[in-house]
N, C-alpha and C positions, 0 to 999 in steps of 0.2 A: 267308310268308305277305304281311305287309306288307310294302313294299320303300320305300326313298327313291329309288329308281334311278326317272328319268321314263319310261324307255323299260319298266319294267314296271309295268304297272299294279295300284293295291292293289284285294287279294281279302277283301272281307269276310265272314268265314266263317259267321257267323251263329249257328253252333250248337256251337261248341269244346266238347271235355267230354272227360276222361281217356279214354275207349272209342275218341275218333275220333284218337288219336296211337299211330303204329307207328315202329318203327324198322328201319331197313334194314339189311343185315348189316353195315355200319360203324357202326353203333348212331347213324346219322345220323335225327333225329324226322322224321317227314312224319304230316301233317294229311291222313285222309281225308273227302270228301265235300264239298270245298270247293264250295259254290255250289250244291248239289245242293238246299236247301230252296227257288229257284227253278226248280226242275224238277217240284218235285212237287204234287202236289195239297193244296189247303188243310186239310183235316183231317189229312192225314198230317203236314204241314207243324206244325203244331196239337198233336198228339199229340208230337212231337218234343220241341216246347218247353215242354209242362209239363213233360215229364221232367227237361228242363234247370236249369226252375227248381226243380221238387223237389229238385234235387240242388245248387243254391246257382250255376251256371255262368250265370244270366243276370243283368248289371248291371243295378243300381237305377234307371237313367234308362228303360230299357227299358219300364220298368213305366208310366211315367208319357208317353213319348211314341211307344211302339209303334216306336220304327228302331232297327235296329242301325247301328253305325260300328264305324271301329277301335276304338275304346276301350271297345267293347263285348266285343270279341273279348281286348282286352289283360286287362280284367275276369276273362273266363274262365280265362287262362291264369293269373292270379295265383291262384284258387280251386285249380289243377292243381299249384300249385307249393305251396300250402297240404297237398293231400292229399299229395302226396311225402312233405314233411317229417313229416307226422303218422302216415301209414300208413291213415288214415282214408277213406273215400266221400263222408261227408256232414261238411262244415265247420260245427262251431255256433259260437256267440257266446264259450263258454268257453276255444274253440281262438282264438279271435281274440285275445282280450284276454290270453291265455297268451303269443301269439305278440309282439303288440304291446309287452309288458312283459317279451322276453326270456327268459322261465322255460322253456327247453328242456324239463328235467324235465317240463315238465305238457304239452307239445304234441310233439315228438320222436316219432317212432315207437319204441313201448315194447319191440316183436323188436329195435332193435338193442343193444339193454342198456346204453346210454349211450356206445357204442363210434360215435363220429363227431365229424368237425372241428366243434368249438364257433364258429370263426370261419366257417366254411361256411355253417351254420346260422345265424348272425348275419345273413351276407350276405343269403342265399335270404329268409330271414323277413322283411329290411327291402323285399326287391324286392316281395315277394308283398305285403305292405301297402301299398306304392305301387302296386302293379298292381290291386288291390280299394279301391282309395280312392271315396270315395263319389261326388265330384265327379269326371266324366270328365277334365274339364281338366287335376286333378293327378295324373293318371296318367302313366307314362314312353311315349312311344313303342316299337314292336316293336324298333328299330332301338338304343332305347337300352338295351332289355332286352336285346338281343344283345350289345353292347356289356359290360355289366356281367358278363353271364354269361363272356363272353370272358375279362374279367379274372380272374374266379375260377378258370378253368382253368389262366391263368397262374401265380397265385398258388400252386395245389395242385399244381402239376408240380414 
């Protein structure tokens, strides 16, 4: 989606959500609907954005600027990571507080019954907090996110 290669232009998705992420037959994630908002009527886009806002995917700066950036997508990605960790569709303030305090028992999906890697949960928690930082300039780039996730997969192999 976001690239550091000069030959590949950056695509700002504008409406990243867990419903837009699909897996191929090799379990590689793919993002659906990239750039679709530019092709749709304003009322359809507005409806989609209202749903994104309700689910917490819209970055705080969008409310004041009305503009999407790569960092807006990073924010939405961080919300998805929080959803995966918690097993919840809506990420409230209590989950965020528990994540920031690394109180795993208060936010990691209870269906796992404590059977998960605490070190991996800590790494993903830190990544999610960085991605959902209030200030866009404090969020990592997607390249940095991928590097961190690759390091995580190397350590867990």
